[in-house]
N, C-alpha and C positions, 0 to 999 in steps of 0.2 A: 411273686414278681413285684407286688406292690411294696413289700417290706424291703426288697433290694433297692427299689427306687427311692424310698424314704431314707434309707441308709446313705445313698449317694447324695441326696439333697442335703441331709444333715452334715455330711462330711464337707460338702462345698460351703455350707454356711459357716462351719467351724474354720475352714481354711480362710474364708474372707475375713472373719473376725480376727484371726491371728495376724493376717496381713495388715489390717488396719492398726492393730496394736504395735506391730513391728515398725510400721511407718511412723507412728507417733513417737515411739521410743527412739527411733533413729533421728528424728528432728530434734528431740530433747537433747540427745547426746551431741549432735552437731552444734547446737546452741551452747552447750556446756564447754565444748572444745574451743569454740570461738571466744567465749568469755575468758577462758584460761589463757589463750594466746594474747588477748588484749591486755590482760593483767600482767603477763610476762613482759610484754612490750613496754608497758608503763613502768614496771619495776626497773627494767634495763635503762630506760630513759632517766629515771630518777637517780640510779646509780651513776650514770654518766654525768649528770649535772652535779652530783655530790663530788665526784672526782674532779671536775673542772673547778668547783668552788674550793676544794682542798688545795688544788694546784695554785690557784690564784692567791689564796691566803698564804701559802708557804713561799711562793715566789717573791713576795714582798720582803720577806725576812731572810731567806736563804739563797735566793737567786734561782733562775729557771732550771739549772741542771740538778741541783739538790732537791728542789721541789718536785721535779718529775720523778726522781728516784724514790723519794719518800712516798709520794702518792701511789706510784706503782707497787711499792712494797706493801703499803697498807691494803690495797685492793687484792694483791696476791695472797696476803695473809687471810683476809676475810673470805676469799674464794676457797682457800684451802680448808678453813674451818667449816664452811658450809658443805664442802665436799665430804669432809670427815663425818659430819652429822648425818648427811644423807646416806652415806655408806653404812654407818652404824645402825640407822633406823631400818635400812633395807635388810640387814642380817637378822634383825629380831622380829 
């Protein structure tokens, strides 16, 4: 009977230790996800400002309509290249 009680107590200690480890890893994972989301937001904001700068630069020389088309084409091309790279890397 005493060995069965020791087994139960040992199992409960193991369960508690695993729960603590799981909680610590979950907090680390949540922090990592938050950091990645913040980085993505900053990258998107940077791309938006670059697009606005490109548009303003081109609109001085080509006019608003051509500048808008050229800026859109540049970002469409860069998005397509990034999508192609991501797809290629996902396959390998």
